[in-house]
C-alpha positions in Angstrom: 124.6 103.8 99.9 127.2 102.5 101.8 126.5 99.7 104.5 126.6 101.0 108.0 128.7 99.2 110.8 125.7 98.1 112.4 124.4 96.1 109.2 128.1 94.6 108.2 128.0 93.6 112.2 124.1 92.0 111.7 124.9 90.3 109.1 129.0 88.6 109.8 129.0 88.6 113.4 126.9 86.6 115.9 126.0 87.8 119.6 127.8 85.8 122.4 124.6 83.7 122.7 125.0 82.4 119.0 122.3 84.5 118.4 122.4 87.3 115.2 121.1 90.5 115.9 117.7 92.1 114.5 117.4 94.3 111.8 116.1 98.0 112.5 112.8 96.8 110.5 112.9 93.5 112.8 113.0 96.6 116.1 110.7 98.4 115.1 108.2 95.7 114.5 108.9 94.8 118.1 107.5 97.7 119.3 104.8 97.5 117.5 103.4 94.4 118.6 104.6 92.4 115.3 104.0 88.8 115.5 105.5 86.2 112.2 102.8 83.7 111.5 103.9 80.6 110.2 102.0 79.2 107.1 99.2 77.4 109.6 98.4 80.7 110.8 99.1 82.8 107.9 96.5 80.9 105.8 93.8 80.8 108.4 94.2 84.1 108.6 93.4 84.6 104.9 90.6 82.5 105.2 88.6 84.6 107.4 89.8 87.7 105.6 88.2 86.0 103.1 85.1 85.5 104.2 84.3 88.6 106.5 85.9 91.1 103.4 83.6 94.1 102.7 82.0 94.3 105.9 83.6 97.0 107.8 87.2 98.3 109.3 87.7 94.6 111.0 91.5 93.2 111.7 91.7 89.9 112.5 94.9 88.2 114.4 95.6 84.6 114.2 97.6 82.7 117.4 97.3 79.0 117.0 93.2 78.3 116.0 92.1 81.1 118.0 91.1 84.1 115.7 90.4 87.9 117.4 88.4 90.1 115.6 88.7 93.8 116.4 87.2 96.9 114.5 84.3 98.2 113.1 81.4 96.8 111.6 78.4 98.9 108.9 75.9 96.7 110.0 75.0 96.2 113.6 73.2 92.3 112.7 76.9 91.7 111.8 77.8 92.1 115.8 76.6 88.7 115.9 76.7 87.2 112.3 80.1 87.9 111.5 81.6 85.9 115.2 79.4 83.1 114.0 80.6 83.0 110.1 84.6 82.8 111.5 83.5 80.2 114.4 82.1 77.9 111.1 85.7 78.1 109.2 88.0 75.2 109.3 90.7 75.8 111.3 89.0 78.2 113.9 89.0 76.6 117.6 87.9 80.1 119.2 86.4 83.8 118.2 87.7 86.7 120.3 85.0 89.0 119.9 86.0 92.8 119.8 83.8 94.1 117.1 81.8 97.7 118.0 78.9 99.2 115.4 79.7 102.1 113.8 
């Protein structure tokens, strides 16, 4: 499939402020609130996801050393257990607990 004019320009012509145009996928991710994680944040997210795997439908967001837990847990006791478990993981500075039971 031939490349569109925008695809060609995006890769070859810098913007006046020396930046590059984002791709269509990057624009879509920006509207969805996507935030790229640095390698340390990615590693922390993997450690947290591994520790809480199978406990419900939980999304993990990491910003530096702050971990946000969102979603539903199956066992009501996990509402207090999981944040404490995550606080004990190496690299976690604080936990924003937004879990509900359901």
